[in-house]
C-alpha positions in Angstrom: -71.0 -80.1 75.0 -73.3 -77.1 75.4 -77.0 -77.3 74.9 -79.8 -74.8 74.3 -81.8 -73.7 77.3 -84.1 -76.3 78.9 -87.3 -74.9 77.5 -85.9 -75.2 74.0 -84.7 -78.7 74.6 -88.1 -79.8 75.9 -89.8 -78.3 73.0 -87.5 -80.2 70.6 -88.1 -83.6 72.4 -91.9 -83.0 72.1 -91.7 -82.8 68.3 -88.8 -85.3 67.9 -90.9 -88.2 66.3 -92.1 -85.9 63.6 -88.7 -84.3 63.1 -86.8 -87.6 62.9 -89.0 -89.1 60.3 -89.0 -86.0 58.2 -85.3 -85.3 58.7 -84.3 -88.9 57.8 -86.1 -88.8 54.5 -84.7 -85.4 53.8 -81.2 -86.4 54.7 -81.3 -89.5 52.4 -82.4 -87.4 49.5 -80.0 -84.5 49.9 -76.8 -85.8 51.6 -76.2 -89.3 50.1 -73.7 -88.3 47.5 -72.3 -84.8 48.4 -68.7 -86.1 48.3 -67.9 -85.4 51.9 -68.9 -86.9 55.3 -72.2 -85.5 56.6 -74.0 -86.2 59.8 -77.4 -85.0 61.1 -77.1 -84.1 64.8 -79.7 -83.2 67.4 -79.4 -80.6 70.1 -77.7 -83.2 72.3 -75.0 -84.0 69.8 -76.4 -87.4 68.9 -76.0 -88.6 65.3 -79.3 -89.1 63.8 -78.1 -90.0 60.3 -74.8 -90.4 58.5 -73.8 -90.7 54.9 -71.3 -93.3 53.4 -68.6 -90.8 53.1 -68.6 -90.1 56.9 -68.7 -93.9 57.4 -65.6 -94.3 55.2 -63.9 -91.4 57.1 -64.5 -93.0 60.4 -64.2 -96.6 59.0 -67.4 -97.5 60.7 -70.7 -98.6 59.1 -73.2 -95.8 58.8 -75.9 -97.8 60.8 -73.5 -98.2 63.7 -73.0 -94.4 63.8 -76.7 -93.6 64.2 -77.8 -92.9 67.9 -74.2 -92.4 69.2 -72.8 -89.1 70.5 -70.5 -87.3 68.1 -67.9 -86.8 70.8 -67.4 -90.6 70.9 -65.5 -90.2 67.7 -63.7 -87.0 68.7 -60.2 -87.1 70.1 -60.4 -86.4 73.9 -58.1 -83.3 73.5 -60.3 -81.8 70.9 -63.8 -82.5 72.5 -63.8 -79.0 74.0 -63.4 -77.6 70.6 -66.3 -79.7 69.3 -68.7 -78.2 71.9 -71.5 -76.5 70.2 -74.9 -74.8 70.4 -77.3 -74.3 67.8 -77.2 -70.7 66.8 -77.8 -68.5 63.9 -74.4 -68.8 62.3 -72.4 -71.7 60.9 -69.4 -72.9 63.0 -66.1 -74.1 61.5 -63.8 -76.2 63.6 -60.8 -78.5 62.9 -61.0 -81.8 64.8 -59.0 -85.0 65.2 -61.5 -88.0 64.7 -60.9 -91.4 66.1 -61.3 -94.1 63.5 -62.6 -97.6 64.4 -59.0 -99.1 63.8 -57.4 -96.6 66.2 -56.0 -94.3 63.7 -56.6 -90.6 63.6 -58.3 -88.8 60.8 -58.1 -85.0 60.5 -61.3 -83.1 59.5 -62.7 -79.7 59.3 -66.2 -79.7 60.6 -68.7 -77.1 59.4 -71.9 -77.1 61.5 -75.0 -75.4 60.2 -78.3 -75.2 62.1 -81.3 -76.2 60.0 -83.3 -73.3 61.2 -85.7 -72.8 58.3 -86.5 -76.5 57.7 -86.5 -77.9 61.3 -86.9 -74.7 63.4 -83.3 -74.9 64.5 -83.7 -78.2 66.5 -81.3 -80.1 64.2 -78.0 -79.3 62.7 -76.1 -80.6 59.7 -72.4 -81.3 60.1 -70.1 -81.6 57.1 -66.7 -83.2 57.8 -64.0 -82.3 55.2 -61.3 -85.0 55.3 -58.0 -83.2 55.5 -56.0 -86.2 56.7 -53.8 -86.2 53.6 -53.4 -82.4 53.8 -52.4 -82.8 57.5 -49.8 -85.4 56.4 -48.6 -82.9 54.0 -48.2 -80.5 56.9 -46.3 -83.2 58.8 -44.2 -83.6 55.6 -43.7 -79.7 55.7 -42.6 -80.0 59.3 -40.1 -82.6 58.2 -39.3 -80.2 55.5 -38.5 -77.8 58.2 -36.3 -80.5 59.9 -34.7 -81.0 56.5 -34.0 -77.3 56.2 -32.5 -77.5 59.7 -30.3 -80.3 58.5 -29.3 -78.0 55.7 -28.2 -75.5 58.3 -26.2 -78.1 60.1 -22.9 -79.3 58.7 -24.1 -82.3 56.7 -22.6 -83.8 53.6 -24.1 -83.1 50.2 -24.8 -86.9 49.8 -26.7 -86.9 53.0 -28.8 -83.9 52.0 -29.9 -85.5 48.7 -30.7 -88.8 50.5 -32.9 -87.1 53.0 -34.6 -85.2 50.3 -35.4 -88.4 48.3 -36.7 -90.1 51.5 -39.2 -87.3 52.1 -40.5 -87.7 48.6 -40.8 -91.4 48.7 -42.5 -91.4 52.1 -45.0 -88.6 51.5 -45.7 -89.0 47.8 -45.2 -92.7 47.3 -42.6 -92.0 44.6 -40.1 -94.7 43.6 -36.5 -93.7 44.5 -35.6 -93.0 40.9 -38.6 -90.9 40.5 -37.9 -88.9 43.6 -34.4 -88.3 42.3 -35.8 -87.2 39.0 -38.3 -84.9 40.6 -35.6 -83.2 42.6 -33.8 -82.7 39.4 -36.9 -80.9 38.0 -37.9 -83.7 35.6 -41.1 -82.5 33.8 -42.1 -86.1 33.3 -42.3 -86.9 37.0 -43.7 -83.5 38.0 -46.5 -84.0 35.5 -47.6 -87.1 37.4 -48.1 -85.1 40.6 -51.0 -82.9 41.6 -50.6 -79.2 42.2 -50.0 -79.5 46.0 -47.6 -82.4 45.4 -45.7 -80.4 42.8 -45.5 -77.6 45.2 -44.2 -79.9 47.9 -41.5 -81.3 45.5 -40.5 -77.8 44.5 -40.3 -76.8 48.1 -37.8 -79.6 48.8 -35.9 -79.1 45.6 -35.7 -75.4 46.3 -34.3 -76.0 49.9 -32.0 -78.6 48.5 -30.7 -76.2 45.8 -30.3 -73.5 48.5 -28.5 -76.0 50.6 -26.1 -76.9 47.9 -25.5 -73.3 46.9 -24.9 -72.6 50.5 -22.5 -75.5 50.8 -20.6 -74.4 47.8 -20.3 -70.9 49.2 -19.2 -72.4 52.5 -16.7 -74.7 50.8 -15.5 -71.7 48.8 -15.0 -69.8 52.0 -13.2 -72.6 53.6 -11.0 -73.0 50.5 -10.3 -69.3 50.4 -9.3 -69.4 54.1 -6.9 -72.1 53.5 -5.6 -71.2 50.0 -4.1 -68.3 48.2 -6.8 -66.5 46.2 -4.5 -65.7 43.2 -2.7 -69.0 42.6 -5.0 -71.5 44.4 -2.0 -72.8 46.3 -2.0 -73.4 50.1 -1.5 -70.0 52.0 0.8 -69.2 54.8 -1.4 -70.4 57.6 -2.2 -73.7 55.8 1.5 -74.3 55.1 2.5 -73.7 58.7 -0.2 -76.1 59.9 0.9 -78.8 57.5 4.5 -78.3 58.6 3.4 -78.7 62.2 1.5 -81.9 61.4 4.4 -83.3 59.3 6.9 -82.7 62.1 4.6 -84.6 64.5 4.5 -87.7 62.1 8.3 -88.0 61.5 9.5 -91.5 61.9 12.8 -90.9 63.6 15.8 -92.3 61.7 13.7 -93.3 58.7 12.7 -90.2 56.9 13.5 -86.5 56.4 11.2 -83.5 56.0 12.3 -80.6 53.9 11.1 -77.0 53.4 12.1 -75.1 50.3 11.6 -71.4 50.7 11.6 -69.6 47.3 11.9 -66.0 46.5 11.4 -64.8 42.9 14.3 -62.6 41.9 13.4 -59.6 39.9 9.7 -59.9 40.2 9.1 -56.5 41.7 10.9 -54.8 38.8 8.7 -56.6 36.3 5.5 -56.1 38.3 6.1 -52.3 38.6 7.1 -51.9 35.0 4.4 -54.1 33.3 1.6 -53.5 35.8 -0.1 -55.7 38.4 -2.4 -57.4 35.9 0.6 -59.0 34.2 2.4 -59.4 37.5 -0.6 -61.5 38.8 -0.5 -63.7 35.6 3.2 -64.2 36.1 2.7 -65.4 39.7 0.1 -67.9 38.5 2.7 -69.1 35.9 5.4 -69.3 38.6 3.0 -71.4 40.7 2.4 -73.8 37.8 6.1 -74.2 37.1 6.9 -75.0 40.8 4.0 -77.4 41.0 5.0 -79.1 37.8 8.5 -80.1 39.0 7.8 -81.3 42.5 6.0 -84.5 43.6 2.2 -84.8 43.8 2.5 -85.4 47.5 4.4 -82.2 48.2 2.6 -79.1 49.5 3.2 -76.0 47.4 2.2 -72.6 49.0 2.3 -69.0 48.2 3.6 -67.4 51.4 3.0 -63.9 50.3 4.1 -61.5 47.6 6.6 -63.2 45.4 7.6 -65.8 47.9 6.6 -69.5 47.7 7.3 -72.6 49.8 7.3 -76.3 49.3 7.0 -78.9 52.0 8.6 -82.2 51.1 7.8 -85.3 53.1 9.0 -88.9 53.2 12.5 -88.2 52.0 15.1 -90.9 52.7 18.2 -88.8 52.3 18.8 -85.0 52.4 20.2 -85.1 48.9 16.6 -85.8 47.6 15.6 -82.3 48.8 18.6 -80.7 47.1 17.7 -82.4 43.8 14.1 -81.2 43.9 15.3 -77.7 44.9 17.6 -77.8 41.7 14.6 -78.8 39.6 12.7 -75.8 40.9 15.5 -73.4 40.2 16.1 -74.8 36.8 12.3 -74.4 36.0 13.0 -70.7 35.8 15.6 -71.0 33.0 13.0 -70.7 30.3 11.6 -67.2 30.0 8.0 -66.3 31.0 5.7 -64.5 28.7 4.1 -61.2 29.8 2.5 -58.5 27.7 3.8 -60.0 24.5 7.4 -60.2 25.6 9.8 -62.6 27.2 10.4 -62.0 30.9 13.4 -63.6 32.6 13.1 -64.5 36.2 15.2 -66.5 38.7 14.5 -68.2 42.0 16.6 -67.9 45.2 15.9 -71.0 47.2 16.6 -71.9 50.8 16.7 -75.5 51.8 16.0 -76.8 55.4 15.7 -80.3 56.5 14.4 -82.0 59.7 14.4 -85.7 60.9 13.1 -85.6 64.5 9.8 -84.9 66.1 11.7 -82.7 68.5 12.1 -80.2 65.7 10.4 -76.8 66.4 8.2 -76.1 63.4 8.6 -72.3 63.8 12.4 -72.7 63.8 12.2 -75.1 61.0 10.4 -72.5 58.8 12.8 -69.7 60.1 15.8 -71.9 59.0 14.5 -72.3 55.5 13.9 -68.5 55.4 17.4 -67.8 56.5 18.8 -70.0 53.8 16.7 -68.2 51.2 17.9 -64.9 52.5 21.5 -66.1 52.1 20.8 -67.3 48.6 19.5 -63.8 47.6 22.3 -62.0 49.2 25.0 -64.1 47.6 24.1 -63.7 43.9 20.4 -64.7 43.5 19.3 -67.6 41.3 20.9 -70.0 43.8 20.0 -72.9 46.2 21.5 -72.6 49.7 21.1 -75.3 52.3 20.7 -74.2 55.8 23.6 -74.4 58.2 23.7 -73.3 61.9 26.2 -70.5 61.1 23.2 -68.7 59.3 21.4 -68.4 62.7 24.5 -66.7 64.1 24.6 -64.4 61.2 20.9 -63.6 61.6 21.5 -62.8 65.3 24.3 -60.6 64.3 22.1 -58.8 61.7 19.4 -58.2 64.3 21.8 -56.8 66.8 23.4 -54.6 64.0 20.1 -53.3 63.0 19.3 -52.3 66.6 22.6 -50.5 66.8 21.9 -48.8 63.5 18.6 -47.6 64.8 20.3 -46.0 67.8 23.0 -44.5 65.6 20.4 -42.9 63.3 18.6 -41.4 66.3 21.8 -40.0 67.6 23.4 -39.0 64.3 26.5 -41.2 65.0 27.8 -41.1 61.4 30.2 -39.1 59.4 30.7 -38.1 55.8 33.8 -38.6 53.8 34.1 -37.1 50.3 35.7 -38.3 47.1 36.6 -35.6 44.6 35.1 -35.5 41.1 38.0 -34.3 38.7 38.1 -32.7 35.3 40.5 -35.3 33.5 42.1 -32.8 31.2 43.0 -30.2 33.8 42.9 -31.9 37.2 40.4 -29.4 38.5 38.0 -30.4 41.1 34.4 -29.7 40.0 32.8 -31.3 43.0 32.8 -34.3 45.5 30.6 -37.3 46.3 29.5 -37.7 49.9 30.3 -41.2 51.2 28.6 -42.3 54.4 30.7 -43.8 57.2 29.5 -45.5 60.4 32.2 -45.5 63.2 30.7 -48.0 65.7 31.8 -47.7 69.2 32.7 -51.4 69.6 32.7 -52.9 66.1 34.9 -50.1 64.6 34.2 -48.7 61.1 31.2 -50.8 59.7 31.5 -51.3 56.0 28.8 -49.7 54.0 27.9 -53.0 52.4 27.1 -54.3 55.8 24.8 -51.5 57.0 23.3 -49.8 53.9 21.3 -52.9 52.7 20.1 -53.2 56.4 19.0 -49.6 56.3 17.2 -50.1 53.1 15.4 -53.3 54.3 14.4 -51.7 57.7 13.3 -48.4 56.3 15.9 -46.5 58.4 17.4 -45.4 55.1 14.7 -42.6 55.0 15.8 -40.8 58.1 19.4 -41.6 57.5 19.2 -40.2 54.0 17.7 -37.1 55.4 20.6 -36.6 57.7 23.1 -37.3 54.9 21.5 -34.7 52.6 21.5 -31.9 55.2 25.0 -32.7 56.6 26.4 -32.7 53.0 24.9 -29.4 52.2 26.2 -27.9 55.5 29.7 -29.0 54.5 29.1 -27.4 51.1 28.3 -24.1 52.9 31.6 -24.4 54.8 33.6 -25.0 51.6 32.1 -22.1 49.7 33.7 -19.8 52.3 37.1 -21.5 52.0 36.9 -22.0 48.3 35.8 -18.6 46.9 37.4 -19.4 43.5 35.1 -22.5 43.1 31.5 -21.0 43.3 30.2 -23.9 41.1 31.7 -26.7 43.3 29.0 -29.3 43.6 28.2 -32.0 46.2 26.8 -35.4 45.1 24.5 -37.3 47.5 23.3 -40.8 46.9 19.6 -41.5 47.4 17.7 -44.8 47.4 14.5 -46.1 45.8 13.0 -46.2 49.3 13.7 -42.4 49.7 12.2 -41.5 46.4 9.1 -43.5 47.2 8.4 -41.1 50.1 5.8 -38.5 48.8 7.4 -35.6 50.7 10.9 -36.3 49.5 10.9 -33.3 47.1 9.8 -31.1 50.2 12.8 -32.5 52.1 15.2 -31.5 49.4 13.6 -28.0 49.1 13.8 -27.5 52.8 17.4 -28.6 53.1 18.5 -26.2 50.3 16.5 -23.3 51.9 17.9 -24.0 55.4 21.6 -24.0 54.1 21.3 -21.4 51.3 23.1 -23.8 48.8 22.0 -23.0 45.2 20.0 -26.0 43.8 22.6 -26.3 40.9 25.3 -27.2 43.4 23.4 -30.3 44.5 23.6 -33.6 42.5 21.4 -36.5 43.6 22.8 -39.9 42.5 20.6 -43.0 42.1 21.1 -46.4 40.5 19.4 -47.6 37.4 17.0 -49.6 39.5 15.3 -46.4 40.4 14.4 -45.9 36.7 13.4 -49.5 36.2 11.1 -49.5 39.2 9.8 -46.0 38.5 6.0 -45.8 38.5 4.2 -42.7 37.9 4.6 -41.5 41.5 8.5 -41.9 41.3 8.6 -40.1 37.9 6.7 -37.2 39.4 9.1 -37.1 42.3 12.1 -37.0 40.0 10.4 -34.2 37.9 9.6 -32.2 41.0 13.2 -32.4 42.2 14.6 -31.6 38.8 12.3 -28.6 38.7 14.0 -27.2 41.8 17.2 -26.9 39.7 18.8 -30.0 41.3 20.8 -32.2 38.9 20.1 -36.0 38.7 22.7 -38.6 38.0 22.5 -42.4 37.2 25.1 -44.1 39.3 26.8 -47.3 38.2 25.6 -46.8 34.7 25.7 -50.0 32.6 25.4 -52.6 35.2 21.6 -52.8 35.4 19.0 -52.8 32.6 20.2 -49.8 30.8 17.9 -48.6 28.1 18.0 -45.5 25.9 14.4 -44.9 26.8 15.4 -43.9 30.4 17.6 -41.2 29.1 14.7 -40.0 26.9 11.9 -40.2 29.3 13.5 -39.3 32.6 15.3 -36.0 33.6 18.9 -37.2 33.6 21.8 -34.8 33.7 24.8 -37.0 34.5 25.9 -40.6 33.8 28.4 -42.2 36.2 30.1 -45.0 34.1 30.5 -48.1 36.2 34.0 -49.0 37.2 33.7 -52.3 35.3 33.9 -50.5 32.0 36.9 -48.6 33.2 38.6 -51.8 34.3 37.8 -53.3 30.8 39.6 -50.6 29.0 42.8 -52.6 29.1 41.0 -55.7 27.8 39.6 -56.5 24.5 39.0 -54.0 21.7 35.3 -54.8 22.1 35.3 -53.6 25.7 37.0 -50.4 24.7 34.4 -49.9 21.8 31.6 -50.2 24.3 33.0 -47.6 26.6 33.6 -45.3 23.7 30.1 -45.7 22.5 28.7 -44.8 25.9 30.9 -41.7 26.1 29.8 -40.7 22.6 26.2 -41.2 23.5 26.5 -38.9 26.5 28.1 -36.2 24.2 25.3 -36.5 21.7 22.7 -36.2 24.5 24.6 -33.3 26.1 24.8 -35.3 29.3 27.9 -35.2 31.4 29.7 -38.4 32.0 31.8 -39.3 35.1 34.1 -42.5 34.8 34.3 -44.3 38.1 37.1 -46.4 39.5 40.1 -44.9 37.7 43.0 -46.6 39.4 45.8 -46.6 36.7 47.5 -44.0 34.4 46.7 -46.2 31.4 43.0 -46.1 32.2 43.2 -42.3 32.7 45.0 -41.8 29.3 42.5 -43.9 27.4 39.6 -42.1 28.9 41.2 -38.8 27.9 41.6 -40.1 24.3 37.9 -41.2 24.3 36.8 -37.7 25.2 35.7 -38.5 28.8 35.6 -35.2 30.6 35.2 -36.2 34.2 36.4 -38.9 36.5 36.7 -40.5 40.0 39.1 -43.0 41.5 41.9 -43.8 43.8 44.4 -42.7 41.1 42.9 -39.2 41.2 42.0 -39.0 45.0 40.9 -41.3 47.7 37.9 -40.3 49.9 38.8 -37.8 52.5 37.3 -36.0 55.5 35.1 -33.0 54.9 37.6 -30.5 56.4 40.4 -31.9 54.1 38.6 -30.7 51.0 39.5 -27.0 51.1 43.0 -27.8 52.1 43.5 -30.3 49.3 41.6 -28.8 46.5 43.9 -27.5 43.7 41.8 -24.4 43.4 42.2 -23.5 47.0 
């Protein structure tokens, strides 16, 4: 402790007898019931008097405190803080005090020199008991630990338990009261003081934040593992579960199965009705699939309109086929979208495994190959994987690579099939037919490589080559067929080409480069183009039609024909599908349908070309029905470009 200078101390000792007697009386009168601990100290730090509150704080009788140095009751680490000297100003210090029973009390000591009454030789020390407050601080420290627990990955039950323990330990609440307080019960909170309520609310706030944070974290984990639209497992989760399931196979005792499901016709519906209705359809599809499989099966949305199901614990492969059939049949009933009935089907690939040696990646690929086979062989079917599909897939990959090289090098040719005026036999034009003479495979059938070009996107550069080459042949013919200035060339285009924003420019540039009049070019497209036509595709068609190019619907009557297409889209020519021509020799009803289509074309002032004319009877009936134009082997087979001028009747 620090002391006043020696001369001041000696002067205080000389007057101590008078000061002590007077001070003791004054202390008893003024400090007995002030509500806080008070001591009268001399310049040496000795306690000259103490009240009952200080005695209670230190748990020592007041008489036992008198004559002892204050620092006997101060924690050794705080004694330097307790050093004092009698000065002009009050001093405020927080100290740890040693109680008689060995416990520690926390107090704020305010020391005031009694300068006016005792000439500054004595001081009055007030001890404000903050032990409970400090306990609260400890509680707050634990609250900080609790908050850290929140930051850790603890369960919600553990968080609530720790919160209740904090309240029962620091506020002496019963466990049910603590739970009620955390729930914001006004009855319990009313029992607490202001600081206690604040403490409870601090815990409750952190707990609420923790639970909200946990909910958000759980939502993030769920979103990472599930499809956001349907709530099903996503691709990554499905692959992980397949991997886990393969590792648990009991050899010889169970089978695993993957059903890979593609929704046939969904894109058409999605594009025509809009993505909002498309999303609802996907959710309905998810519910139908989930509703017909077992609760233990994992259903996932792999992406777009593809779903998958993992079947475990099967005893025979036939169980998988039975479940696949149930899934397929679940699509027989129409779906509802935008107030109308929508018919969809499912193409399903089935793959099974019964050994831990199964490669999960190949297992998934096998199911996908089977699904692709189901789509390519009629849709709405279930196909069980067989090893030959892998060989076919390898062939397809190799063919696609060869196709890519052929597109880069232009290793194709065009044959042309004449379009004939049925009444006169005059040729009014010819349709370009793409041929691929492969150096080792021979002539590759169009059905083998055209779908491949569509799927790979190679149809865009390939279609550009076809258009320019066909127009170049048209230029050569015009020089050799001067009597046929209106001879037209028809070129097939795909949905993929029309989806390209610069396709109208490609057409315009090809016409400019060759000098072919736009009216001599016909672009043929299937009905699917009109079914899938969004605003962008419609604008593309209108832009092309605006150039003066004529547009034709190929294979008319085989898709989802609707009169609205003929009203809303710029259509100049209908090419009646060969199935109608083949049916002319069948029932009267078949003939009536064909007659109606021909009559409709006349009424709309649209040219109609009958495809697939192979017999004289068909030709004669078409003439009787008023069909003006036709194509088919009876009239002329496809021929090389240079054969057109030599064969054309007008040459």
